C-alpha positions as CSV (number, residue, x, y, z in Angstrom):
1,M,3.3,6.9,-17.1
2,T,5.6,4.0,-16.0
3,N,6.1,5.5,-12.6
4,F,2.6,6.2,-12.1
5,S,1.6,2.5,-13.3
6,N,4.3,1.2,-10.7
7,E,3.3,3.4,-7.8
8,I,-0.5,2.2,-8.3
9,C,0.8,-1.6,-8.4
10,K,2.9,-1.2,-5.3
11,V,0.0,0.4,-3.4
12,I,-2.5,-2.3,-4.4
13,R,-0.2,-5.3,-3.8
14,Q,0.8,-3.8,-0.4
15,S,-2.9,-3.4,0.6
16,I,-3.5,-7.0,-0.3
17,A,-0.3,-8.0,1.6
18,N,-1.8,-6.1,4.6
19,N,-5.4,-7.1,4.1
20,G,-5.6,-10.1,2.0
21,T,-7.0,-10.5,-1.5
22,P,-10.2,-8.7,-2.4
23,D,-13.0,-10.1,-4.5
24,C,-12.2,-7.5,-7.3
25,I,-10.0,-4.5,-7.7
26,V,-11.5,-1.2,-8.9
27,L,-9.2,1.4,-10.4
28,A,-11.5,4.5,-9.7
29,Q,-9.9,6.7,-12.3
30,T,-9.8,6.0,-15.9
31,S,-5.9,7.1,-16.0
32,M,-5.3,4.3,-13.5
33,R,-6.0,1.8,-16.2
34,V,-2.1,1.6,-17.1
35,A,-1.8,-0.9,-14.1
36,T,-4.4,-3.3,-15.3
37,N,-1.9,-5.5,-17.2
38,T,0.8,-5.6,-14.5
39,L,-1.9,-6.7,-11.9
40,G,-3.3,-9.4,-14.0
41,D,-1.4,-12.0,-11.8
42,L,-3.6,-11.5,-9.0
43,G,-6.2,-13.6,-10.0
44,V,-9.4,-11.0,-9.3
45,P,-11.4,-9.1,-11.6
46,I,-9.7,-5.8,-12.3
47,L,-12.2,-3.0,-13.1
48,S,-10.9,0.4,-14.7
49,S,-13.8,2.2,-16.5
50,Q,-16.3,3.8,-14.5
51,M,-19.1,3.1,-16.9
52,L,-18.1,-0.5,-17.3
53,A,-17.1,-1.0,-13.9
54,T,-20.4,-0.1,-11.9
55,P,-22.7,-2.7,-13.3
56,K,-19.7,-5.3,-12.6
57,V,-19.2,-4.0,-9.0
58,L,-22.8,-4.2,-8.3
59,A,-23.3,-7.9,-9.6
60,V,-20.3,-8.7,-7.3
61,A,-21.8,-7.1,-4.5
62,A,-25.2,-8.7,-5.2
63,S,-23.6,-12.4,-5.9
64,P,-24.5,-14.7,-3.0
65,S,-20.9,-15.7,-2.3
66,G,-19.6,-12.0,-3.1
67,N,-17.1,-13.6,-5.2
68,L,-18.5,-13.4,-8.9
69,K,-16.2,-14.1,-11.3
70,V,-16.7,-11.5,-14.1
């Protein structure tokens, strides 16, 4: 599972390097949750459970600044 987690983190960090820091990161599959702790230093909400993430994603999208801290 460590290789899986490392690969997720690598791709996310590469995306941030190329595109800037997002308002939040959504790990779309429950199995991707293993990367949550490693990405904690990014300073943005990391949502990993579909059932929990959906209401939070909608709240971020609906916030006036688009940068709701959850």
